[in-house]
C-alpha positions in Angstrom: 53.7 138.1 25.8 51.1 138.1 23.0 48.0 140.1 24.2 45.6 137.2 23.7 47.8 134.8 25.7 48.2 137.4 28.5 44.4 137.7 28.6 43.9 134.0 28.9 46.5 133.4 31.5 46.2 136.5 33.7 44.0 137.0 36.8 43.3 140.2 38.7 43.4 139.9 42.5 41.4 141.8 45.1 44.5 143.9 45.7 44.4 144.9 42.0 47.5 142.8 41.2 47.9 141.0 37.9 48.9 137.4 38.4 49.3 134.5 35.9 48.1 130.9 35.8 51.0 128.5 35.4 49.2 126.5 32.7 45.9 125.7 31.0 44.7 122.5 29.5 41.5 121.0 28.0 40.4 124.3 26.4 41.3 126.3 29.6 39.1 124.2 31.9 42.0 122.5 33.7 45.7 122.9 34.3 47.8 124.8 36.9 45.3 127.5 37.7 46.5 128.4 41.2 49.3 130.9 41.9 52.7 129.2 41.6 55.4 131.6 42.9 58.2 129.7 41.1 56.5 129.6 37.7 55.5 133.3 37.6 58.8 134.7 38.9 60.9 132.6 36.5 58.5 133.4 33.6 58.6 137.1 34.4 62.3 137.3 34.5 62.6 135.1 31.3 60.3 137.4 29.5 62.1 140.5 30.9 58.7 141.7 32.2 59.3 143.7 35.4 55.6 144.5 35.9 54.8 140.7 35.9 57.6 140.1 38.5 56.6 143.1 40.6 53.0 142.0 41.1 54.1 138.5 42.0 56.6 139.9 44.5 53.9 142.0 46.2 51.4 139.1 46.3 54.0 136.7 47.8 55.3 139.2 50.3 51.8 139.8 51.6 51.4 136.0 52.1 54.8 135.2 53.5 54.5 132.6 56.3 54.8 133.8 59.9 55.0 130.5 61.8 55.7 126.8 61.2 52.8 124.6 60.0 53.5 120.9 59.6 50.4 120.5 57.5 51.3 122.8 54.6 55.1 123.2 55.0 55.1 126.8 56.2 58.1 128.2 58.1 58.7 131.7 59.4 59.6 134.1 56.4 59.0 131.3 53.9 57.3 132.2 50.6 54.5 130.1 49.2 54.8 127.5 46.5 51.1 127.2 45.5 48.1 129.1 46.6 45.6 127.7 47.2 47.4 124.5 47.9 46.3 120.9 47.1 45.9 118.2 49.7 47.8 115.1 48.8 49.1 112.3 51.0 48.1 111.9 54.6 46.2 115.2 54.6 49.3 117.3 53.8 49.0 120.3 51.6 51.3 121.8 49.0 50.9 125.5 50.0 54.5 126.0 51.1 56.2 123.0 49.6 59.0 124.7 47.7 62.6 125.0 48.9 63.7 127.3 46.1 61.1 130.1 46.3 62.9 132.2 48.9 65.9 132.3 46.5 63.6 133.3 43.6 61.9 136.1 45.6 65.3 137.6 46.5 66.6 137.2 43.0 63.3 138.6 41.7 63.5 141.7 43.9 67.1 142.3 42.7 66.0 141.9 39.1 63.1 144.3 39.5 65.4 146.9 41.2 68.1 146.5 38.6 65.9 146.9 35.5 63.6 149.7 36.8 65.8 151.6 39.2 62.9 151.4 41.7 64.2 150.8 45.2 60.8 151.4 46.9 59.5 147.8 46.5 62.5 146.3 48.4 62.3 149.1 51.0 58.6 148.4 51.5 59.2 144.7 52.2 62.7 145.0 53.7 61.7 143.3 56.9 60.3 140.4 54.9 63.3 140.1 52.7 65.8 140.3 55.6 63.8 137.6 57.4 63.9 135.5 54.2 67.7 135.6 54.6 68.4 135.9 58.3 65.7 133.4 59.5 64.9 131.1 56.6 68.2 130.8 54.7 70.5 131.0 57.7 68.5 128.3 59.6 68.7 125.9 56.6 72.4 126.4 56.0 74.5 123.8 57.8 77.3 125.7 59.6 79.7 122.7 59.2 79.2 122.0 55.5 78.1 125.4 54.4 75.3 123.7 52.4 71.6 124.5 52.1 69.6 121.6 53.6 66.0 120.9 53.1 64.2 119.0 55.8 60.5 118.9 56.9 61.7 119.2 60.5 61.9 123.0 59.9 58.1 123.2 59.6 57.6 120.6 62.5 56.7 117.7 60.2 58.1 114.3 59.2 57.4 114.7 55.5 56.0 117.1 52.9 53.0 116.6 50.6 55.4 116.6 47.6 58.1 114.0 47.2 60.6 116.8 46.5 60.5 120.5 47.1 62.8 121.8 44.4 61.5 122.4 40.9 61.8 118.8 40.0 59.1 118.0 42.5 58.3 114.4 41.5 60.5 111.4 42.0 64.3 111.0 42.7 66.2 108.2 40.9 68.3 106.0 43.1 65.9 106.0 46.1 63.1 103.6 47.0 59.8 104.9 45.8 61.6 107.9 44.4 61.8 109.7 47.7 64.9 111.3 49.3 65.8 110.6 52.9 66.0 113.9 54.8 68.0 116.0 55.3 68.8 116.5 51.7 71.1 118.9 49.7 70.3 119.7 46.1 73.3 121.3 44.2 70.9 123.4 42.1 69.5 124.9 45.3 73.0 125.6 46.6 73.6 127.6 43.4 70.3 129.4 43.7 70.9 130.5 47.3 74.4 131.7 46.5 72.9 134.0 43.9 70.1 135.0 46.2 72.6 136.0 49.0 74.8 137.9 46.6 71.7 139.8 45.2 70.5 140.4 48.8 73.9 141.7 49.8 73.9 144.1 46.8 70.3 145.3 47.5 70.9 146.1 51.1 74.7 146.8 51.1 75.1 144.0 53.7 78.5 142.2 53.8 77.1 139.5 56.1 74.9 138.3 53.2 77.8 138.3 50.6 80.1 136.6 53.2 77.5 133.9 53.6 77.4 133.4 49.9 81.2 133.0 50.0 80.9 130.2 52.6 78.3 128.5 50.4 80.7 128.6 47.5 83.1 126.5 49.6 80.2 124.1 50.3 79.6 123.7 46.6 82.7 121.7 45.8 81.9 118.6 47.8 78.7 118.3 45.7 80.7 117.9 42.6 81.2 114.3 41.4 84.7 114.1 39.9 84.0 110.6 38.6 81.1 111.7 36.4 82.3 115.3 35.8 79.1 116.8 37.0 77.2 117.5 40.2 75.4 114.8 42.2 71.6 114.6 41.7 71.3 115.1 45.5 73.1 114.2 48.7 70.7 112.9 51.3 71.0 111.1 54.6 72.0 107.9 52.7 74.8 109.7 50.8 75.3 111.0 47.3 73.0 110.1 44.5 75.1 109.8 41.3 73.9 110.4 37.8 73.9 112.9 35.0 71.0 115.3 35.2 70.2 118.8 33.9 70.8 120.4 37.3 74.5 121.0 36.4 73.4 123.0 33.4 70.6 124.8 35.2 73.2 126.1 37.7 74.7 128.1 34.8 71.9 130.7 35.4 73.0 131.3 39.0 76.7 130.7 39.3 79.5 133.2 38.5 82.3 132.0 36.2 84.8 132.1 39.1 82.7 129.7 41.2 84.1 126.7 39.4 87.4 125.9 37.8 87.5 126.2 34.0 88.0 122.4 33.7 84.8 121.9 35.8 82.7 124.0 33.4 84.1 122.0 30.5 83.5 118.7 32.3 79.9 119.5 33.1 79.2 120.3 29.4 80.9 117.1 28.2 79.0 115.0 30.8 75.8 116.6 29.7 76.1 115.1 26.2 74.2 112.2 27.6 71.2 114.6 27.9 71.3 115.9 24.3 68.4 115.2 22.0 67.1 116.6 18.7 64.9 118.9 20.8 67.4 120.2 23.4 68.5 118.9 26.7 66.4 116.4 28.6 66.2 116.4 32.4 67.8 113.0 33.1 70.3 110.6 31.6 68.2 108.2 29.4 69.6 105.1 31.2 68.5 106.5 34.6 65.2 107.7 33.1 64.4 104.1 32.2 64.5 103.1 35.8 62.0 105.9 36.9 58.3 105.0 37.2 57.3 108.5 36.3 59.1 110.2 33.4 57.6 113.7 34.1 61.0 115.1 35.1 62.9 113.0 32.6 61.7 114.9 29.5 62.7 117.9 27.6 61.3 121.1 29.2 61.3 124.2 27.0 61.5 126.4 30.1 64.6 124.6 31.3 66.3 124.8 28.0 65.7 128.6 27.9 67.1 128.9 31.4 70.2 126.9 30.4 70.6 129.0 27.2 70.4 132.2 29.2 72.9 131.0 31.7 75.3 129.8 29.1 75.1 133.1 27.2 76.0 135.1 30.4 78.9 132.8 31.2 80.1 132.9 27.6 80.4 136.7 27.8 82.5 136.4 30.9 84.7 133.7 29.4 85.2 135.9 26.4 86.3 138.8 28.7 88.8 136.5 30.4 90.2 135.2 27.2 89.1 131.6 27.9 88.4 130.7 24.3 87.9 127.0 24.9 85.1 127.8 27.3 83.6 130.3 24.8 83.3 127.4 22.4 81.9 125.1 25.1 79.2 127.6 26.1 78.4 128.1 22.5 77.8 124.4 22.2 75.3 124.6 25.2 73.5 127.4 23.5 73.2 125.5 20.3 71.8 122.4 21.9 69.4 124.2 24.2 68.0 126.3 21.3 67.0 123.1 19.5 63.8 123.3 21.6 62.6 126.4 19.9 61.5 125.0 16.5 59.0 122.7 18.3 57.3 125.7 20.0 54.6 126.3 17.4 52.3 125.9 20.4 53.2 126.1 24.1 53.7 122.6 25.5 54.8 122.0 29.0 57.2 119.2 28.0 58.5 117.3 25.0 58.9 113.5 25.0 61.7 112.6 22.7 62.4 109.1 21.4 65.2 109.2 18.8 64.0 111.6 16.1 60.4 111.4 17.3 59.2 114.4 19.4 55.8 114.4 21.1 54.3 117.3 23.0 53.1 116.4 26.5 51.4 118.1 29.5 49.5 121.4 29.4 49.7 123.0 26.0 49.4 126.5 27.2 52.2 126.6 29.7 53.3 130.0 31.1 56.9 128.9 31.3 56.8 127.8 27.7 55.2 131.1 26.5 58.0 133.1 28.0 60.7 130.5 26.9 59.5 131.0 23.3 59.6 134.8 23.8 63.1 134.5 25.0 64.3 132.3 22.2 62.7 134.6 19.6 64.9 137.4 20.8 67.9 135.3 19.7 66.5 133.5 16.7 63.8 135.5 15.0 63.2 132.8 12.3 62.7 129.4 13.9 62.3 127.6 10.6 65.9 128.5 9.6 67.1 127.4 13.0 65.4 124.0 12.5 66.8 123.7 9.0 70.3 124.5 10.4 70.1 121.8 13.0 68.3 119.1 11.1 
């Protein structure tokens, strides 16, 4: 990260840790100035910055929830979403309103240990990490379906402050008022927790964790929509929500090549052509996006395209090793499309609104996720103007 951006976004805590604001707007006066676990952990791993990841891991482990709290979404061994939280509907707060952060903390610990060789951090917080698996993940995993379920009942509430608790935490298409009916299963979460369990099993040498990941792998297939050739947007109490979204591509960063049949990988990539724009993949099929009152999670997100690119690059290498040349070409296509975001990152916008050939920046224009997405793309494509010339 450029030193001047690091200085603007970083904050030193009373423990002496360096944390990062998720985004700044209006000359730095507004934006996402609280600590967002998801944003910092994803950004740190995208930037390949173990120090950034380490300090967030320490901060989060020291604030891991100990008991259920229906007001802020806390559950035993659950990590925070946003501190301090914001009070929204009916006096509910967002502090622990994230269903993916336990996966990201486990993945983050494994990343830190892998790149630094330092096992002491995981050892220091071993009770917290084991609780994140044995209490939080195991309690959320339906023993019949082997699927990770989100439900406010786990914190003793009827609802959360946010309409959704995965990273697309605004509205859900296909449901009244954009709200899912709990319990709900998000395929992207299923993939994230499979990766988290595998990483936890490797860190602790615990077969129970890797065996649980194998069970969740079986639970993944019913979430695949054979008709559309991609994963459902979600499956809630009313049933599957059909539609093409970027979740199927996001899952590339967490799944192993063996988790899906070769034809399924190819089908997801073909189905995702509906999401392709001149600036990368957008979140949601344009036809579905037209029905959504809020387009916040129907735009092109630079951070998401970087994550998709990273996942496709990893899977491409495995396909090459297995001699699956048609998949190598398919993953190359995903890399090409997702990298179209890069030429538009002369600044650091949160999102891009795309209408045909017109691309408009939107949201905070110093977004932490975007700073590290640009840093990631630069490692592949040092000269963005040539990339833009190639594509356009």
